[in-house]
C-alpha positions in Angstrom: 151.8 92.8 -5.1 154.0 95.9 -5.0 157.2 96.2 -3.0 158.3 98.8 -0.5 161.6 100.6 -0.9 162.9 98.3 1.8 162.3 95.3 -0.4 159.5 93.9 1.7 156.1 93.4 0.0 153.3 95.9 0.6 150.4 93.9 2.1 146.9 95.0 2.9 147.7 95.2 6.6 150.6 97.5 5.9 148.3 100.0 4.2 146.1 100.3 7.2 146.5 103.7 8.9 145.3 104.5 12.4 143.5 108.0 12.8 145.8 110.0 15.0 143.2 112.4 16.4 140.6 109.8 17.2 143.1 107.5 18.8 144.5 110.3 21.0 141.1 111.5 22.1 140.0 107.9 23.0 143.3 107.3 24.8 143.0 110.4 27.0 139.3 111.6 27.1 139.8 113.2 30.5 142.6 115.4 29.4 140.6 116.5 26.3 137.5 117.2 28.4 139.6 119.3 30.8 141.2 121.3 28.0 137.8 121.8 26.4 136.3 123.1 29.7 139.3 125.5 30.2 139.0 126.8 26.7 135.2 127.2 26.9 135.3 129.1 30.2 138.2 131.3 29.0 136.4 132.0 25.6 133.3 132.8 27.5 135.1 135.4 29.6 136.9 136.9 26.6 133.8 137.0 24.4 131.6 138.4 27.2 133.7 141.5 27.8 133.0 143.4 24.5 129.2 143.1 24.6 129.2 143.9 28.3 131.2 147.1 27.7 128.9 147.9 24.8 125.8 147.4 27.1 127.3 149.6 29.8 128.2 152.2 27.2 124.7 152.2 25.7 123.0 152.3 29.1 125.3 155.0 30.3 124.6 157.2 27.3 120.9 156.6 27.6 121.0 157.5 31.3 123.0 160.7 30.5 120.4 161.7 27.9 117.5 160.9 30.2 119.1 162.9 33.0 119.7 165.8 30.8 116.0 165.9 29.8 114.3 167.0 26.6 115.1 170.7 27.2 118.8 170.0 26.6 118.7 167.0 24.2 116.1 168.4 21.7 117.2 170.4 18.7 115.5 173.8 18.7 115.0 175.5 15.3 113.5 179.0 15.4 113.4 181.7 12.8 114.7 185.1 13.8 113.0 188.5 13.6 114.7 189.1 10.3 112.6 186.4 8.7 109.6 188.8 8.8 111.4 192.1 8.5 113.1 191.0 5.2 110.0 189.3 3.8 108.1 190.9 0.9 104.8 189.0 1.7 102.3 189.5 4.5 103.5 188.6 7.9 100.4 186.6 8.5 101.4 184.1 5.8 104.8 183.5 7.5 103.0 182.5 10.8 100.3 180.3 9.2 99.9 176.7 9.9 101.0 175.8 6.4 104.2 177.7 6.8 104.9 175.6 10.0 103.7 172.2 8.9 105.2 172.4 5.4 108.9 172.3 6.3 108.3 170.0 9.3 108.3 166.8 7.4 111.5 167.8 5.6 113.2 168.6 8.8 112.3 165.2 10.3 113.9 163.4 7.4 117.1 165.5 7.2 119.4 163.8 9.8 118.6 160.3 8.6 120.2 157.4 10.4 123.0 159.6 11.8 120.5 161.1 14.3 117.3 159.1 14.7 114.3 161.3 15.6 111.1 160.6 17.5 108.5 161.9 15.2 105.7 161.5 17.8 107.6 163.6 20.4 108.8 166.2 17.9 106.7 169.3 17.5 106.3 172.5 15.5 104.3 175.7 15.9 104.4 179.5 16.6 105.2 181.0 19.9 105.9 184.3 21.5 109.6 184.7 22.1 109.1 187.3 24.9 107.3 186.5 28.1 104.3 188.8 28.6 103.2 189.9 32.0 99.5 189.3 33.1 98.5 191.7 35.9 95.1 190.0 36.6 94.7 190.0 40.4 93.1 186.6 40.6 96.3 184.9 39.3 98.7 183.5 41.8 101.5 186.0 42.8 103.7 184.3 45.5 106.1 187.3 45.8 103.6 190.0 44.8 104.9 189.9 41.2 102.5 189.3 38.4 103.0 186.0 36.5 104.3 185.9 32.9 103.1 183.8 30.0 104.2 182.6 26.6 101.4 182.1 24.0 102.0 178.9 22.0 100.2 177.7 19.0 101.6 174.1 18.7 100.2 171.3 16.6 99.2 168.0 18.1 97.9 169.1 21.5 94.7 167.0 21.1 96.8 163.9 20.3 99.2 164.4 23.2 96.8 165.3 25.9 93.5 164.3 27.5 90.8 167.0 27.8 89.6 167.1 31.5 87.3 170.2 31.4 85.8 172.4 28.7 86.9 172.3 25.1 90.0 172.8 23.0 90.5 176.4 21.8 89.7 177.7 18.3 91.4 180.2 16.2 89.7 183.6 15.7 87.7 184.0 12.5 90.0 186.7 11.3 93.5 185.9 12.8 96.0 188.7 12.4 97.2 191.9 14.1 93.7 193.2 14.6 92.5 190.2 16.8 91.1 191.6 20.0 90.7 188.3 21.9 92.0 184.7 21.7 91.1 181.3 23.1 93.5 179.1 24.9 93.8 175.9 27.0 96.1 175.3 29.9 97.5 172.2 31.5 95.9 171.0 34.7 99.1 171.7 36.7 99.3 175.3 35.3 95.7 175.9 36.2 96.2 174.6 39.7 99.3 176.6 40.6 98.2 179.8 38.9 94.5 179.7 40.1 93.1 179.4 36.5 89.7 177.9 35.7 87.7 177.3 32.6 86.3 180.6 31.6 89.1 182.7 33.2 90.3 185.6 31.1 94.0 186.5 31.1 94.8 190.1 29.9 98.0 191.2 28.4 98.6 195.0 28.1 99.6 196.3 24.7 101.4 199.4 23.7 98.3 200.7 21.9 94.7 200.0 22.5 93.0 197.7 24.9 94.7 194.7 26.5 94.6 191.5 24.6 92.1 189.1 26.3 92.8 185.4 26.2 89.9 183.2 27.4 90.6 179.8 28.8 88.3 177.3 27.2 89.6 174.0 28.5 92.0 172.2 30.8 94.2 169.4 29.4 96.3 166.7 31.1 99.5 165.7 29.2 99.7 162.0 28.3 103.5 162.0 28.7 104.3 165.1 30.8 108.0 164.2 30.8 108.2 163.6 27.1 109.9 165.9 24.7 106.6 167.2 23.3 105.7 168.8 26.7 109.1 169.3 28.2 111.3 170.6 25.3 109.9 174.1 25.7 110.1 175.6 29.2 106.8 176.1 31.0 104.7 174.4 28.3 103.5 171.5 30.4 104.0 172.9 33.9 104.8 176.4 35.3 108.0 177.3 36.9 108.9 179.6 39.8 111.2 182.4 38.7 113.2 184.9 40.8 113.6 188.6 40.0 116.9 190.3 39.8 117.8 193.0 42.3 118.7 193.7 45.9 115.4 192.2 47.1 114.6 189.0 45.1 111.0 188.1 44.6 109.4 185.0 43.1 106.8 184.8 40.4 105.2 182.2 38.1 106.1 181.6 34.4 103.6 179.5 32.4 102.2 179.0 28.9 98.8 179.3 27.3 98.0 176.8 24.5 96.3 178.3 21.4 94.8 176.5 18.5 97.4 175.2 16.0 96.1 177.6 13.2 96.1 180.6 15.5 99.7 181.6 14.8 98.9 184.8 12.8 96.9 186.1 15.7 100.1 186.3 17.8 100.9 189.4 15.8 98.4 191.2 18.0 100.7 190.6 21.0 103.9 192.4 22.0 105.6 189.0 22.4 107.5 188.9 19.1 106.0 185.7 17.6 108.2 183.3 15.6 107.9 179.9 14.0 109.8 177.1 15.7 110.5 173.4 15.3 111.6 171.0 18.0 113.3 167.8 16.9 113.4 165.2 19.6 116.0 162.4 19.3 114.7 158.8 19.6 116.5 157.6 22.7 115.7 154.0 22.1 117.6 154.1 18.7 120.7 155.8 20.1 123.7 153.5 20.8 127.0 154.1 22.5 128.9 152.6 19.6 127.4 155.4 17.4 128.7 158.2 19.5 131.1 159.5 16.9 128.4 159.6 14.2 126.0 161.2 16.6 128.5 163.9 17.6 129.2 164.6 13.9 125.5 164.8 13.0 124.8 167.3 15.9 127.8 169.4 14.8 126.5 169.4 11.2 123.1 170.6 12.4 124.7 173.5 14.3 127.1 174.6 11.7 127.6 172.3 8.7 126.0 170.7 5.7 122.8 169.8 7.6 122.4 173.4 8.6 122.6 174.5 5.0 119.9 172.1 4.1 117.7 173.3 6.9 118.1 176.9 5.8 117.2 175.9 2.3 114.1 174.1 3.5 112.9 176.8 5.9 114.6 180.2 5.8 118.1 181.6 5.8 117.2 183.6 8.9 117.0 181.0 11.6 118.9 179.8 14.7 119.6 176.2 15.6 120.5 175.4 19.2 120.9 172.3 21.3 122.9 171.1 24.3 122.9 167.5 22.9 126.5 167.9 21.9 127.4 168.9 25.4 125.6 165.8 26.8 127.3 163.5 24.4 130.6 165.2 25.1 130.1 164.6 28.8 129.4 160.9 28.2 132.4 160.6 26.0 134.6 162.2 28.6 133.3 159.8 31.2 133.9 156.8 29.0 137.3 158.1 28.1 138.2 158.2 31.8 136.7 154.8 32.7 137.6 152.9 29.5 141.4 152.9 30.0 141.0 151.9 33.7 138.8 148.9 32.5 141.5 148.1 30.0 144.0 147.6 32.8 141.8 144.9 34.3 141.1 143.3 30.9 144.8 143.1 29.9 145.8 141.7 33.3 143.2 138.9 33.3 143.8 138.2 29.6 147.5 137.8 30.2 146.9 135.4 33.1 144.5 133.4 31.0 147.0 133.1 28.1 149.8 132.0 30.5 147.5 129.3 32.0 146.6 128.1 28.5 150.3 127.8 27.7 150.8 126.0 31.0 148.1 123.5 30.1 149.9 122.8 26.8 153.2 122.5 28.6 151.7 120.0 31.1 150.4 117.9 28.2 153.8 118.0 26.5 155.5 117.0 29.7 153.2 114.1 30.3 153.8 112.9 26.7 157.5 113.5 26.7 158.5 109.9 26.3 155.9 109.3 23.6 157.1 112.3 21.6 160.7 111.5 22.1 160.1 108.0 20.7 158.3 109.4 17.7 161.2 111.7 17.0 163.7 108.8 17.4 161.7 106.7 15.0 161.9 109.3 12.2 159.0 111.6 12.8 159.7 115.1 11.4 159.4 118.1 13.6 156.8 119.7 11.2 154.8 116.5 10.9 154.8 116.1 14.7 153.7 119.7 15.2 150.9 119.2 12.6 149.5 116.1 14.3 149.6 117.8 17.7 147.9 120.9 16.2 145.1 118.9 14.7 144.7 117.1 18.0 144.2 120.3 19.9 142.2 122.1 17.2 139.5 119.4 17.3 139.1 120.2 21.0 139.8 123.9 21.2 137.7 125.3 18.3 134.4 123.7 19.3 134.9 124.6 22.9 135.7 128.2 22.0 132.6 128.3 19.8 130.5 127.0 22.7 132.0 129.7 25.0 131.2 132.4 22.4 127.6 131.2 22.0 127.2 131.2 25.8 128.6 134.7 26.1 126.2 136.0 23.4 123.3 134.4 25.1 124.2 135.5 28.6 125.5 139.0 28.1 124.2 140.4 24.8 124.7 140.7 21.1 126.8 143.9 20.9 130.2 144.1 19.1 129.9 140.6 17.5 133.2 141.0 15.6 135.2 141.8 18.7 133.6 138.9 20.6 134.4 136.5 17.8 138.0 137.7 17.6 138.4 137.3 21.4 137.1 133.8 21.3 139.2 133.0 18.3 142.3 134.2 20.0 141.6 131.9 23.0 141.2 129.0 20.6 144.4 129.9 18.8 146.4 130.1 22.0 145.0 126.8 23.3 145.6 125.1 19.9 149.2 126.3 19.6 150.4 125.8 23.2 151.0 122.0 22.9 152.7 122.0 19.4 154.9 125.0 20.3 156.1 123.4 23.5 156.7 120.1 21.8 158.7 121.8 19.0 160.8 123.7 21.6 161.6 120.5 23.6 162.1 118.1 20.8 164.0 120.1 18.3 166.9 117.7 18.5 166.4 114.0 18.3 167.5 112.2 21.5 166.3 109.6 24.0 168.1 110.7 27.2 168.2 114.3 28.5 170.2 115.7 31.3 168.9 116.9 34.6 167.0 120.2 34.6 167.4 121.1 38.2 166.5 124.7 39.0 169.7 124.9 41.1 171.9 123.8 38.2 170.1 125.8 35.5 172.2 128.7 34.1 170.3 131.3 32.1 171.6 131.9 28.6 172.7 135.3 27.1 169.7 135.4 24.9 167.4 135.2 28.0 169.4 138.0 29.6 168.9 140.2 26.5 165.2 139.4 26.5 164.9 140.2 30.2 166.6 143.5 29.9 164.4 144.4 27.0 161.3 143.6 29.0 162.6 145.6 31.9 163.1 148.7 29.6 159.6 148.3 28.2 158.1 147.9 31.7 159.9 151.0 33.0 158.6 153.0 30.0 155.0 151.9 30.6 155.2 152.6 34.3 156.7 156.0 33.7 154.1 156.9 31.1 151.3 155.8 33.4 152.6 157.8 36.3 153.0 161.0 34.3 150.2 160.9 31.9 147.6 158.6 33.5 145.5 155.9 31.9 143.9 158.0 29.2 145.4 158.3 25.8 144.3 161.6 24.4 140.7 160.9 24.9 140.8 157.4 23.5 138.3 155.3 25.5 140.4 152.1 25.0 143.6 153.8 26.3 147.2 153.0 25.4 147.8 149.2 25.2 151.3 149.6 26.6 150.1 151.6 29.5 147.3 149.2 30.2 149.9 146.4 30.3 151.9 148.2 33.0 150.8 146.0 35.9 151.4 142.9 33.9 154.9 144.0 32.8 155.7 144.7 36.5 154.6 141.1 37.3 156.7 139.8 34.4 159.8 141.6 35.6 159.2 140.4 39.2 158.8 136.8 37.9 162.1 136.9 36.0 163.9 138.4 39.0 162.5 135.8 41.4 163.4 133.0 39.1 167.0 134.2 39.1 167.1 134.7 42.9 165.2 131.4 43.8 168.2 129.1 43.4 170.4 131.1 45.7 168.8 130.2 49.1 168.4 126.6 47.9 172.1 126.4 47.2 173.0 128.1 50.5 170.8 125.7 52.5 171.8 122.5 50.7 175.1 121.9 52.7 173.7 122.7 56.2 170.6 120.5 55.5 172.8 117.5 55.1 173.7 117.7 58.8 170.1 117.8 59.9 168.8 114.8 61.9 166.0 113.0 60.2 165.3 112.4 56.5 162.3 114.6 55.8 164.0 118.0 56.0 167.1 117.3 53.8 165.1 115.3 51.3 162.4 117.9 50.9 165.0 120.6 50.3 166.9 118.4 47.9 163.6 117.7 46.0 162.8 121.4 45.9 166.2 122.0 44.3 165.8 119.2 41.8 162.5 120.7 40.5 162.3 121.3 36.8 164.3 124.3 35.7 161.4 125.8 33.6 159.7 127.6 36.5 159.3 131.0 34.7 155.9 130.2 33.2 154.2 128.9 36.4 155.7 131.7 38.5 154.7 134.3 35.9 151.1 133.0 36.0 150.9 133.1 39.7 152.5 136.6 40.0 150.4 138.0 37.3 147.2 136.5 38.7 148.0 137.7 42.2 148.9 141.1 41.0 145.7 141.3 38.9 143.6 140.2 41.9 145.2 142.5 44.3 145.1 145.4 41.9 141.5 144.9 41.2 140.6 144.4 44.8 142.5 147.7 45.7 140.5 149.5 42.9 137.2 148.2 44.3 138.2 149.2 47.8 139.3 152.6 46.6 136.0 153.2 44.9 134.1 152.2 48.0 136.2 154.5 50.2 135.8 157.4 47.7 132.0 157.1 47.8 132.0 156.9 51.6 134.2 160.0 51.7 131.9 161.8 49.3 128.9 160.9 51.4 130.6 162.2 54.5 131.3 165.5 52.8 127.7 165.7 51.7 126.1 164.8 55.1 128.7 165.6 57.7 127.9 162.6 59.8 126.1 159.3 59.6 122.8 161.2 59.4 121.7 164.8 59.4 118.4 166.2 60.7 117.8 169.7 59.3 115.0 172.2 58.8 114.2 172.3 62.5 112.0 175.2 63.6 111.5 176.9 66.9 108.3 174.9 67.4 110.2 171.6 67.2 111.0 171.1 70.8 112.3 167.8 72.2 113.6 166.6 68.9 117.1 166.2 70.1 116.1 164.0 73.0 113.9 161.8 70.8 116.7 161.4 68.3 119.1 160.4 71.0 116.8 157.6 72.1 116.5 156.3 68.6 117.9 152.8 68.1 121.4 152.8 66.5 122.1 156.4 67.5 125.4 156.8 69.4 125.7 160.6 69.7 124.0 163.8 68.5 125.7 167.1 67.8 123.3 170.1 67.7 124.2 173.0 65.4 122.6 176.3 64.6 123.2 177.3 61.0 122.8 180.6 59.2 123.4 180.6 55.4 123.2 184.4 55.0 125.5 185.8 57.7 127.5 188.9 56.9 131.3 188.7 57.6 132.4 192.2 56.9 130.5 192.8 53.7 130.7 189.2 52.4 127.9 186.7 52.8 129.1 183.4 54.4 127.6 180.3 56.1 127.9 180.3 59.8 127.4 177.5 62.3 127.1 177.8 66.1 128.2 174.6 67.8 129.2 173.1 71.2 133.0 173.0 70.9 133.6 169.7 72.7 131.0 167.5 70.9 131.7 169.2 67.5 135.4 168.6 67.8 134.8 165.0 68.7 132.6 164.6 65.7 135.2 166.2 63.4 137.9 163.9 64.8 135.8 160.8 64.3 135.2 161.7 60.6 139.0 162.1 60.2 138.6 165.4 58.4 138.3 169.0 59.6 139.5 168.0 63.1 140.5 170.8 65.5 141.3 171.5 69.2 138.0 172.2 71.0 139.8 174.7 73.4 140.7 177.0 70.5 137.0 177.5 69.7 135.6 178.1 73.2 134.4 181.6 73.8 135.9 183.1 77.0 133.6 186.1 77.3 136.1 188.5 75.6 135.0 191.0 73.0 136.4 188.9 70.1 134.8 185.4 69.4 137.3 182.8 68.1 136.1 181.2 64.9 137.0 178.3 62.7 137.2 179.6 59.1 137.6 178.5 55.5 140.9 179.3 53.7 139.2 182.1 51.7 138.0 183.9 54.8 141.3 183.4 56.5 143.2 184.9 53.6 140.9 187.8 53.5 140.8 188.8 57.2 144.0 187.2 58.4 144.4 187.7 62.2 142.3 190.9 62.2 138.9 190.9 63.9 135.9 191.5 61.8 132.1 192.1 62.4 129.6 189.3 61.9 125.8 190.1 61.5 123.2 187.4 61.5 119.7 187.4 59.9 118.0 187.9 63.3 120.0 191.0 64.0 122.5 189.3 66.3 126.1 190.6 65.9 129.5 190.1 67.3 133.2 190.5 66.4 135.1 187.3 65.3 138.6 186.4 64.6 139.8 183.3 62.6 141.9 181.2 64.9 142.0 178.0 62.9 141.7 177.2 59.2 140.0 174.1 57.7 139.1 173.3 54.1 135.9 171.4 55.3 133.7 171.2 58.3 130.9 168.7 59.0 128.1 171.3 59.6 128.7 173.4 56.5 130.7 171.5 53.9 133.5 173.2 51.9 132.1 176.6 51.1 133.1 179.9 52.7 132.2 179.2 56.3 132.6 180.3 59.9 132.2 178.0 63.0 131.8 179.7 66.4 131.0 178.7 69.9 127.2 178.5 70.2 127.4 180.2 73.6 128.5 183.4 71.8 125.2 183.7 70.0 122.5 185.8 71.5 120.0 183.0 71.7 122.7 180.3 72.2 122.0 176.9 70.6 118.4 176.7 71.6 116.6 175.7 69.5 119.1 174.1 67.1 118.4 174.3 63.3 120.0 170.9 62.7 121.4 167.7 64.3 124.4 165.7 63.2 123.8 162.1 64.2 126.4 159.4 64.5 125.6 155.7 64.7 126.5 152.3 63.2 124.1 152.7 61.5 121.1 154.7 62.8 117.6 153.2 62.2 116.3 155.3 59.2 112.6 154.8 59.8 112.9 155.4 63.6 115.1 158.5 63.0 112.5 160.0 60.6 109.7 159.4 63.0 111.7 161.0 65.9 112.5 164.0 63.8 108.9 164.7 62.9 107.1 165.6 59.7 108.5 169.1 59.4 112.1 168.1 59.6 114.2 166.6 56.8 116.5 163.6 57.4 119.5 162.8 55.2 121.3 159.5 55.7 124.8 158.8 54.6 123.9 155.4 53.2 121.3 157.1 50.9 124.0 159.5 49.7 126.4 156.7 48.9 123.9 155.1 46.6 123.2 158.5 44.9 126.9 159.1 44.2 126.7 156.8 41.1 125.2 158.5 38.1 126.0 156.2 35.2 125.9 152.5 34.4 129.5 153.0 33.1 130.6 153.4 36.7 128.8 150.3 38.0 129.9 148.4 34.8 133.6 149.3 35.6 133.1 147.9 39.1 131.6 144.7 37.8 134.5 144.3 35.4 137.0 144.7 38.2 135.0 142.3 40.4 135.1 139.8 37.6 138.8 140.4 37.1 139.5 139.7 40.8 137.5 136.5 40.7 139.0 135.4 37.4 142.5 136.3 38.6 142.0 134.2 41.8 140.6 131.3 39.8 143.4 131.3 37.3 146.0 131.6 40.1 144.5 128.4 41.7 144.5 126.7 38.3 148.1 127.7 37.6 149.1 126.3 41.0 147.2 123.0 40.3 148.8 122.7 36.9 152.2 123.2 38.4 151.6 120.5 41.1 150.0 118.1 38.6 153.0 118.3 36.4 155.2 116.6 39.0 152.4 114.5 40.7 153.4 111.1 39.1 157.0 111.6 40.0 156.2 112.5 43.6 153.8 109.6 43.9 156.5 107.1 42.7 159.1 108.6 45.1 156.7 108.3 48.0 156.0 104.7 47.1 159.7 103.9 47.0 160.3 105.6 50.3 157.5 103.7 52.0 159.1 100.4 51.0 162.2 101.7 53.0 160.2 102.5 56.1 158.9 106.0 55.6 155.7 106.5 57.6 152.5 108.2 56.2 153.0 111.2 58.4 156.6 111.6 57.2 155.4 111.2 53.6 152.8 113.9 54.1 155.3 116.3 55.6 157.8 115.5 52.8 155.3 116.4 50.1 154.2 119.6 51.9 157.8 120.8 52.6 158.8 120.0 49.0 156.0 122.2 47.6 156.3 125.0 50.1 159.4 126.8 48.7 157.8 127.6 45.3 154.4 128.4 46.9 156.0 130.7 49.5 158.1 132.3 46.7 154.9 132.9 44.6 152.9 134.1 47.6 155.5 136.5 49.0 156.5 137.6 45.5 152.9 138.1 44.4 152.1 140.2 47.4 155.3 142.3 47.1 154.8 142.7 43.3 151.2 143.8 43.7 152.2 146.3 46.4 155.0 147.6 44.2 152.8 147.8 41.2 150.1 149.7 43.1 152.7 152.1 44.6 154.3 152.7 41.2 151.1 153.2 39.2 148.9 155.0 41.8 149.9 158.5 40.8 148.6 157.9 37.3 145.3 156.3 38.2 142.4 158.5 39.3 139.4 156.6 40.7 137.2 159.7 41.2 135.4 159.3 37.8 134.5 155.7 38.6 133.6 156.3 42.2 131.3 159.4 42.3 129.1 161.4 40.1 130.1 164.8 38.6 127.7 166.6 41.0 129.0 164.9 44.1 130.6 167.1 46.8 134.3 167.7 46.2 136.0 165.2 48.5 139.3 165.4 46.8 141.0 163.2 44.2 140.5 159.5 44.8 143.8 157.8 44.3 144.6 154.1 44.2 145.9 152.7 47.5 147.1 149.2 48.4 144.4 147.2 50.2 145.9 144.8 52.8 143.1 142.2 52.4 143.5 142.2 48.6 147.2 141.7 49.0 147.3 139.1 51.7 144.2 136.9 51.1 145.2 135.7 47.6 148.8 135.1 48.7 147.8 133.1 51.8 145.3 131.2 49.6 148.1 130.1 47.4 150.1 128.7 50.3 146.9 127.1 51.8 146.0 125.5 48.5 149.5 124.1 48.0 149.5 122.5 51.5 146.0 121.1 50.9 146.9 119.6 47.5 150.2 118.1 48.9 148.4 116.6 51.9 145.6 115.3 49.7 148.1 113.6 47.3 149.9 112.0 50.3 146.6 110.7 51.7 145.5 109.3 48.3 148.9 107.7 47.6 148.7 106.0 50.9 145.3 104.5 50.1 146.4 103.2 46.7 149.5 101.4 48.0 153.0 101.1 46.5 152.5 98.3 44.0 150.8 100.3 41.4 153.4 103.1 41.5 156.4 100.7 41.3 155.5 98.8 38.2 158.4 98.4 35.8 158.3 100.5 32.7 156.3 103.4 34.2 157.5 106.9 33.8 159.3 108.2 36.9 
């Protein structure tokens, strides 16, 4: 038997060690489960953000590519005229099917993974580069102008279409410049609109000889009419109306005739300057937002880089490569660069609140175990050993919970950005695991059994804390100044500047530090007068509030940051909604617009007035081709009183109705746009309408926008000054809350068009990035509110045992249940009111300070929406007041619930000797 250093023998019992972690988890399973739940939820939120942003980014880029269409996203490769003029061989060989199909496979393989291509939708062939006029009289000529055609010999027509009539065309037996006739097919839509049938012959005049005759042998229906195969080249799948240039514009059709794939050499018989071409269609399903930089680089290389050199080596040195794909990708990148930093503000705010709450949870656990840890230190436990045991205890709970949250996030949101999700969940686990050991080390650095009082009134901040607070103040001031002057973007970086994104959080930090310093002052001032109050509840509650723990910075910081994040996010969402409503008002001019009314549409105004939901109808008579002097402008004739009332209701473009009323004088008063007012000033000028009506007008009021005509160059005059008056009107501006859409369309009739403001609001969003940013801010608001409630509960739970014991003692002295309930409520109110008022003021100050640098226009509306001005961030009263009032209500509710529960349990349990007080 061996001996210990103390001289006592080492027995088998003395060698038995109790597992620390297992014992602690068995002792407090509820606390471990609560920590695991908190870590799992926080890890889920942190890990869900990267894949959610990745999904929004990918969907946004795909939406941008789909909206742009194959005409802009496809890469067009076409040889120039020099390819034939500088060639030593026969021109027919350069336009043969072998000369087209040979390089095609090489071109499809050149970009590789950098730019995935859709081989099925890519195409190659020979086409005329100049449109040729076909003067055949049976062809449709809407404006009296003969249609024009491109002749296209493109491979794969049989595979990409369905033959509806006739047969597919064949190449002539001797294709070349001497071909006198050709065969072609047309799509069913081209045949319908241009009056072409199977057997029709289209003639194209030539400089010498007879016209070239092209016989239509069949009609084909594209299998994917919107795919790149049929849409990359204009007019290939469907004809388009074109407009001539000149003083009297006329419309005409432009279409395409599909030749056999091996009929390319026969195009030399036309004056259309034939050339080989290749269309490379990107595979949209393989493009990802995270590959944006690689895609942009690959497109740049195609247009003027190493890939272009390889293309010229494979095809010909005389070629042109063109695409708008780089512009589309650049537009998406610009949108993401504007939205990303704004999302980062919400992410940093919510992340800071979550981190503070995790530290508060660790602080609560350390406070509950203060006596235990003090005893261990007094019995010889080293600081490092104590921290290691506590770390092992929390790691066992935090790491599996964070892994579970990460797994749930991957299953619920998506699998994008796995490394970032893992890092986010790992950071949550790290903070949760370190919170308890760090707090224990900070409290138990020195060995001691008894500690002095830590009253908030008696606490005196140290010089080190003063230096830290001044440093934070300087950092916050720099971040706010940067955000106000530069905005949220950081030179196009989608993630923004981290310091700028932390600006709202830094404002909340400074506010928390200031409020903690100011909080003891009113308590000290009220302490002496409270002693002279009658009754025990008031003085005792004030004394208890002053004897609260001095470490109130962390709880107050959590509450202020959470309230600031919730109010900031709520104000952003409100600002986005208001901006969309404003853009819809600019587009419609009222709650609904009925336009396109003709002289035959009589009684429409009365029917619309009787429609359910309609409050008022303002008739207008609009001319979009009026001449003011020698300048074309939009002119609206209105009834001044009703139109002025409408403008005032919309809170934009308002004016005094009396200034617009025509009094029978020679000059008609007019409401004009700034450009017209600058041009004509106060001088009268002639106005001529399309129907020959004319009068002299003078601009008497200037507005940048008006409901009937929008924000272009416009004139608004009294309808009574028009020769025919307002009867019949060309449009109706309808107000209602809201008007019945179906009934309104029925009342307007089939010939009229109806536009609702609610429909325009939905159309203002063009990208999933915008809706994604809204969802992130909505989640930030919800998470901020939840963490604020949790921070408040942790603060109250920290002192719950002490308050329960106090209440039990006071009841043995005659305190009634009602008095006990009031005591607990009044004791908790000072800090709750401080947090609520401070949070509301901090959020308001943060929004006012940061608003000049935050532009919500990009998030709110699409790029093609009417210009409704810049959408700036404004404080939303509900977002400021509701979270603050909820903090006070929750505090009162928890205090009342604790008083009720303590009354049910009785005083014996709380007064047992040896319990912590």
